DSSP file (Angstrom, degrees, kcal/mol; ACC not computed):
  #  RESIDUE AA STRUCTURE BP1 BP2  ACC     N-H-->O    O-->H-N    N-H-->O    O-->H-N    TCO  KAPPA ALPHA  PHI   PSI    X-CA   Y-CA   Z-CA
    1    1 A M              0   0    0      0, 0.0     5,-0.0     0, 0.0     0, 0.0   0.000 360.0 360.0 360.0 132.4   11.5    4.2   -5.8
    2    2 A P    >>  -     0   0    0      0, 0.0     4,-2.6     0, 0.0     3,-0.6  -0.258 360.0-117.8 -58.9 147.7   11.5    4.1   -9.6
    3    3 A K  H 3> S+     0   0    0      1,-0.2     4,-2.5     2,-0.2     5,-0.2   0.857 112.8  58.9 -56.6 -38.5    8.5    5.7  -11.2
    4    4 A S  H 34 S+     0   0    0      1,-0.2     4,-0.4     2,-0.2    -1,-0.2   0.876 112.8  38.7 -62.7 -36.9    7.4    2.4  -12.9
    5    5 A L  H X> S+     0   0    0     -3,-0.6     3,-0.8     2,-0.2     4,-0.5   0.869 112.8  56.4 -77.4 -37.8    7.2    0.7   -9.4
    6    6 A R  H >< S+     0   0    0     -4,-2.6     3,-1.2     1,-0.3    -2,-0.2   0.886 102.9  55.1 -61.4 -38.9    5.7    3.8   -7.8
    7    7 A S  T 3< S+     0   0    0     -4,-2.5    20,-0.3     1,-0.3    -1,-0.3   0.724 107.6  50.6 -69.3 -19.3    2.8    3.9  -10.3
    8    8 A K  T <4 S+     0   0    0     -3,-0.8    -1,-0.3    -4,-0.4    -2,-0.2   0.486  96.4  87.4 -93.7  -4.2    1.9    0.3   -9.4
    9    9 A S  S << S-     0   0    0     -3,-1.2    18,-0.6    -4,-0.5     2,-0.1  -0.667  87.1-105.5 -93.6 149.3    1.9    1.0   -5.7
   10   10 A P  E     -A   26   0A   0      0, 0.0    16,-0.3     0, 0.0     3,-0.1  -0.431  16.1-137.9 -69.0 148.5   -1.2    2.2   -3.9
   11   11 A R  E    S-     0   0A   0     14,-2.9     2,-0.3     1,-0.3    15,-0.2   0.875  81.8 -19.9 -68.3 -37.9   -1.2    5.8   -2.9
   12   12 A A  E     -A   25   0A   0     13,-1.4    13,-2.8    -3,-0.0     2,-0.3  -0.978  60.4-122.6-160.5 164.4   -2.7    4.8    0.4
   13   13 A V  E     -A   24   0A   0     -2,-0.3     2,-0.5    11,-0.2    11,-0.3  -0.893  22.3-135.8-112.8 151.9   -4.6    2.1    2.2
   14   14 A V  E     -A   23   0A   0      9,-2.9     8,-3.4    -2,-0.3     9,-1.3  -0.938  27.2-176.0-111.1 123.7   -7.9    2.6    4.0
   15   15 A L  E     -A   21   0A   0     -2,-0.5     6,-0.2     6,-0.2     2,-0.1  -0.843  23.9-122.1-119.4 152.7   -8.3    1.0    7.4
   16   16 A S    >   -     0   0    0      4,-2.4     3,-1.9    -2,-0.3     6,-0.1  -0.293  46.5 -92.5 -76.3 175.1  -11.1    0.7    9.9
   17   17 A R  T 3  S+     0   0    0      1,-0.3    -1,-0.1     2,-0.1    -2,-0.0   0.775 130.3  54.0 -59.9 -25.6  -10.5    2.1   13.4
   18   18 A D  T 3  S-     0   0    0      2,-0.1    -1,-0.3     0, 0.0    54,-0.0   0.368 123.5-104.2 -91.2   4.0   -9.3   -1.4   14.4
   19   19 A G    <   +     0   0    0     -3,-1.9    54,-2.7     1,-0.3     2,-0.3   0.547  68.9 150.7  86.6   7.7   -6.7   -1.5   11.6
   20   20 A V  B     -C   72   0B   0     52,-0.3    -4,-2.4     1,-0.1     2,-0.4  -0.583  52.8-112.8 -75.6 132.6   -8.7   -3.8    9.3
   21   21 A L  E     +A   15   0A   0     50,-3.0    -6,-0.2    -2,-0.3     3,-0.1  -0.503  39.0 171.6 -68.5 122.3   -8.0   -3.3    5.7
   22   22 A L  E     -     0   0A   0     -8,-3.4    19,-0.7     1,-0.4     2,-0.3   0.708  58.9 -59.8-100.4 -29.2  -11.0   -1.9    3.9
   23   23 A G  E     -AB  14  40A   0     -9,-1.3    -9,-2.9    17,-0.2    -1,-0.4  -0.981  49.8 -96.1 170.9-171.8   -9.4   -1.1    0.5
   24   24 A S  E     -AB  13  39A   0     15,-2.0    15,-3.3    -2,-0.3     2,-0.5  -0.881  18.0-132.6-131.7 164.3   -6.7    0.9   -1.2
   25   25 A I  E     -A   12   0A   0    -13,-2.8   -14,-2.9    -2,-0.3   -13,-1.4  -0.976  25.9-137.5-120.3 117.2   -6.5    4.1   -3.1
   26   26 A D  E >   -A   10   0A   0     -2,-0.5     3,-1.3    11,-0.5   -18,-0.1  -0.333  19.7-116.9 -71.9 154.6   -4.6    3.9   -6.4
   27   27 A R  T 3  S+     0   0    0    -18,-0.6    -1,-0.1   -20,-0.3   -19,-0.1   0.805 114.4  54.7 -61.6 -30.5   -2.2    6.7   -7.4
   28   28 A E  T 3  S+     0   0    0    -21,-0.2    -1,-0.3     2,-0.1    -2,-0.0   0.612  83.0 114.5 -80.6 -11.0   -4.3    7.6  -10.4
   29   29 A A    <   -     0   0    0     -3,-1.3     2,-0.5     8,-0.1     8,-0.1  -0.318  50.3-159.2 -65.8 139.2   -7.4    8.2   -8.3
   30   30 A E        +     0   0    0      6,-0.1     2,-0.2    -2,-0.0    -2,-0.1  -0.982  40.0  90.3-122.4 130.3   -8.8   11.7   -8.1
   31   31 A G        -     0   0    0     -2,-0.5     6,-0.0     1,-0.1     3,-0.0  -0.811  64.7-119.4 159.6 162.4  -11.0   12.9   -5.3
   32   32 A S  S    S+     0   0    0     -2,-0.2     2,-0.4     1,-0.1    -1,-0.1   0.575  91.3  59.6-102.5 -10.7  -10.9   14.4   -1.9
   33   33 A R  S >> S-     0   0    0      1,-0.1     3,-1.4     5,-0.0     4,-0.8  -0.959  72.8-136.3-123.7 139.1  -12.6   11.7    0.1
   34   34 A A  H >> S+     0   0    0     -2,-0.4     4,-1.7     1,-0.3     3,-1.1   0.879 105.1  61.5 -56.1 -40.0  -11.5    8.1    0.5
   35   35 A I  H 34 S+     0   0    0      1,-0.3    -1,-0.3     2,-0.2     0, 0.0   0.775 103.4  51.7 -60.5 -25.5  -15.1    6.9    0.1
   36   36 A D  H <4 S+     0   0    0     -3,-1.4    -1,-0.3     1,-0.1    -2,-0.2   0.700 122.7  25.9 -83.4 -20.3  -15.0    8.4   -3.4
   37   37 A V  H << S+     0   0    0     -3,-1.1   -11,-0.5    -4,-0.8    -2,-0.2   0.368  85.1 128.7-127.0   3.2  -11.8    6.8   -4.6
   38   38 A I     <  -     0   0    0     -4,-1.7     2,-0.7    -5,-0.2   -13,-0.2  -0.349  46.4-148.0 -67.5 140.5  -11.4    3.6   -2.6
   39   39 A T  E     -B   24   0A   0    -15,-3.3   -15,-2.0    -2,-0.1     2,-0.1  -0.941  22.6-146.9-104.6 108.6  -10.8    0.3   -4.4
   40   40 A G  E     +B   23   0A   0     -2,-0.7   -17,-0.2   -17,-0.2   -18,-0.1  -0.421  69.0  21.1 -76.5 150.5  -12.4   -2.4   -2.3
   41   41 A G  S    S-     0   0    0    -19,-0.7    -1,-0.2     1,-0.1   -18,-0.1   0.895  73.2-174.3  66.5  45.3  -11.0   -5.9   -2.0
   42   42 A P        -     0   0    0      0, 0.0     2,-0.2     0, 0.0    -1,-0.1  -0.317  41.9 -83.4 -65.9 158.6   -7.4   -5.4   -3.1
   43   43 A Q        -     0   0    0     20,-0.3    22,-2.2    14,-0.1     2,-0.3  -0.441  56.8-174.2 -65.4 127.8   -5.4   -8.6   -3.4
   44   44 A T  E     -d   65   0C   0     20,-0.2     2,-0.3    -2,-0.2    22,-0.2  -0.853  13.3-169.9-121.8 158.8   -4.0   -9.7    0.0
   45   45 A I  E     -d   66   0C   0     20,-1.9    22,-2.3    -2,-0.3    32,-0.0  -0.925  23.5-117.9-136.8 164.6   -1.7  -12.3    1.3
   46   46 A R    >   -     0   0    0     -2,-0.3     3,-1.8    20,-0.2    22,-0.1  -0.728  29.0-113.5-100.4 154.2   -0.8  -13.6    4.8
   47   47 A P  T 3  S+     0   0    0      0, 0.0    -1,-0.1     0, 0.0    21,-0.1   0.801 114.4  56.6 -57.7 -29.8    2.7  -13.4    6.2
   48   48 A E  T 3  S+     0   0    0      2,-0.0     2,-0.1     0, 0.0     0, 0.0   0.504  81.2 111.8 -84.0  -3.2    3.1  -17.2    6.2
   49   49 A M  S <  S-     0   0    0     -3,-1.8    -4,-0.0     1,-0.1     0, 0.0  -0.373  74.4-102.2 -71.1 153.0    2.3  -17.6    2.5
   50   50 A T     >  -     0   0    0      1,-0.1     4,-2.2    -2,-0.1     3,-0.2  -0.322  16.6-120.7 -77.7 153.8    5.2  -18.7    0.3
   51   51 A P  H  > S+     0   0    0      0, 0.0     4,-2.7     0, 0.0     5,-0.2   0.835 114.4  60.2 -58.1 -32.5    7.4  -16.5   -2.0
   52   52 A A  H  > S+     0   0    0      2,-0.2     4,-2.1     1,-0.2     5,-0.1   0.915 106.2  45.4 -63.2 -42.2    6.2  -18.7   -4.9
   53   53 A L  H  > S+     0   0    0     -3,-0.2     4,-2.7     2,-0.2     5,-0.2   0.921 112.3  51.5 -66.2 -43.0    2.6  -17.8   -4.2
   54   54 A A  H  X S+     0   0    0     -4,-2.2     4,-2.6     1,-0.2    -2,-0.2   0.914 109.3  51.0 -59.2 -42.4    3.5  -14.1   -3.8
   55   55 A S  H  X S+     0   0    0     -4,-2.7     4,-1.1     2,-0.2    -1,-0.2   0.912 110.6  48.4 -61.6 -43.6    5.3  -14.2   -7.2
   56   56 A T  H >X S+     0   0    0     -4,-2.1     4,-0.5     1,-0.2     3,-0.5   0.931 113.3  47.1 -61.7 -46.6    2.3  -15.8   -8.9
   57   57 A L  H >X S+     0   0    0     -4,-2.7     4,-1.7     1,-0.2     3,-1.2   0.874 107.4  56.2 -65.5 -37.4    0.0  -13.2   -7.4
   58   58 A L  H 3< S+     0   0    0     -4,-2.6    -1,-0.2     1,-0.3    -2,-0.2   0.746 100.1  60.6 -67.7 -21.3    2.3  -10.3   -8.4
   59   59 A G  H << S+     0   0    0     -4,-1.1    -1,-0.3    -3,-0.5    -2,-0.2   0.706 115.4  33.7 -72.6 -19.6    2.1  -11.5  -11.9
   60   60 A E  H << S+     0   0    0     -3,-1.2    -2,-0.2    -4,-0.5    -1,-0.2   0.588 121.6  44.2-109.0 -17.1   -1.7  -10.9  -11.8
   61   61 A H  S  < S-     0   0    0     -4,-1.7    -1,-0.1    -5,-0.1     3,-0.1  -0.962  72.9-129.9-133.6 146.6   -1.9   -7.9   -9.5
   62   62 A P  S    S-     0   0    0      0, 0.0     2,-0.3     0, 0.0    -1,-0.1   0.776  90.3  -3.5 -69.2 -24.5    0.1   -4.6   -9.4
   63   63 A Y        -     0   0    0     -6,-0.1     2,-0.4    15,-0.1   -20,-0.3  -0.980  62.9-135.7-158.7 163.0    0.7   -5.0   -5.6
   64   64 A L  E     - E   0  77C   0     13,-1.2    13,-3.0    -2,-0.3     2,-0.5  -0.959  12.0-148.2-123.7 143.6   -0.2   -7.2   -2.7
   65   65 A L  E     -dE  44  76C   0    -22,-2.2   -20,-1.9    -2,-0.4     2,-0.5  -0.948  15.6-136.5-112.8 133.3   -1.2   -6.1    0.8
   66   66 A V  E     +dE  45  75C   0      9,-3.5     8,-3.3    -2,-0.5     9,-1.3  -0.761  31.4 165.4 -93.0 126.4   -0.3   -8.2    3.7
   67   67 A T  E     - E   0  73C   0    -22,-2.3     6,-0.2    -2,-0.5     2,-0.1  -0.922  32.8-116.8-132.6 160.1   -2.9   -8.8    6.4
   68   68 A N    >   -     0   0    0      4,-2.0     3,-2.1    -2,-0.3     6,-0.0  -0.262  50.0 -81.9 -85.3-175.7   -3.3  -11.2    9.3
   69   69 A A  T 3  S+     0   0    0      1,-0.3    -1,-0.1     2,-0.1   -23,-0.0   0.722 131.1  50.2 -63.5 -22.1   -6.1  -13.8    9.5
   70   70 A T  T 3  S-     0   0    0      2,-0.1    -1,-0.3     0, 0.0   -50,-0.0   0.339 122.3-102.6 -98.3   7.2   -8.6  -11.2   10.8
   71   71 A G    <   +     0   0    0     -3,-2.1   -50,-3.0     1,-0.3     2,-0.3   0.515  66.6 153.6  90.1   5.0   -7.8   -8.7    8.0
   72   72 A V  B     -C   20   0B   0    -52,-0.3    -4,-2.0     1,-0.1    -1,-0.3  -0.549  49.0-114.4 -72.2 129.1   -5.6   -6.3   10.1
   73   73 A Y  E     +E   67   0C   0    -54,-2.7    -6,-0.2    -2,-0.3    -1,-0.1  -0.385  42.7 164.1 -67.0 135.1   -3.2   -4.5    7.7
   74   74 A I  E     -     0   0C   0     -8,-3.3     2,-0.3     1,-0.4    -7,-0.2   0.714  54.9 -41.7-115.7 -50.2    0.5   -5.3    8.2
   75   75 A A  E     -E   66   0C   0     -9,-1.3    -9,-3.5     2,-0.0     2,-0.4  -0.970  51.0 -92.0-167.8 174.7    2.4   -4.1    5.1
   76   76 A R  E     -E   65   0C   0     -2,-0.3     2,-0.5   -11,-0.2   -11,-0.2  -0.916  37.3-138.4-103.4 134.7    2.6   -3.8    1.3
   77   77 A Y  E     -E   64   0C   0    -13,-3.0   -13,-1.2    -2,-0.4     2,-0.3  -0.836  22.0-166.0 -98.4 125.4    4.4   -6.6   -0.5
   78   78 A R    >>  -     0   0    0     -2,-0.5     3,-1.4   -15,-0.1     4,-0.6  -0.753  33.2-116.4-111.5 156.5    6.8   -5.5   -3.2
   79   79 A M  H >> S+     0   0    0     -2,-0.3     3,-1.4     1,-0.3     4,-0.8   0.858 114.0  63.6 -55.9 -37.1    8.5   -7.4   -6.0
   80   80 A S  H 3> S+     0   0    0      1,-0.3     4,-0.9     2,-0.2    -1,-0.3   0.751  91.4  65.7 -62.5 -23.4   11.8   -6.5   -4.5
   81   81 A M  H <4 S+     0   0    0     -3,-1.4     4,-0.5     1,-0.2    -1,-0.3   0.798  93.0  61.1 -68.6 -28.1   10.9   -8.5   -1.4
   82   82 A L  H XX S+     0   0    0     -3,-1.4     3,-1.1    -4,-0.6     4,-0.6   0.891  99.4  54.7 -65.4 -38.7   10.9  -11.7   -3.5
   83   83 A A  H 3< S+     0   0    0     -4,-0.8     3,-0.3     1,-0.3    -1,-0.2   0.819 109.8  47.6 -64.3 -29.9   14.6  -11.3   -4.3
   84   84 A N  T 3< S+     0   0    0     -4,-0.9    -1,-0.3     1,-0.2    -2,-0.2   0.500 100.5  68.0 -88.6  -4.2   15.4  -11.1   -0.6
   85   85 A S  T <4        0   0    0     -3,-1.1    -1,-0.2    -4,-0.5    -2,-0.2   0.689 360.0 360.0 -90.0 -18.9   13.3  -14.1    0.3
   86   86 A G     <        0   0    0     -4,-0.6    -1,-0.2    -3,-0.3    -2,-0.1   0.447 360.0 360.0 -96.4 360.0   15.4  -16.8   -1.3
């Protein structure tokens, strides 16, 4: 992955025991515990949302995290995925 895209991707996601997305950890974050570096409430989308909406959101946020309706983490949505959707 090119450095410019890598720097916009989260280093990690923080999940509950049930797989519910609690937040993300940015690549620039420094600390040894997730609780110290977590970014709560990252931008999420659902799998059924349109590529047009994803494109709009990616214009406002460095990355999108895909969750289901109950907040269970599924994947990270990348700009390159938009090119493959059309």
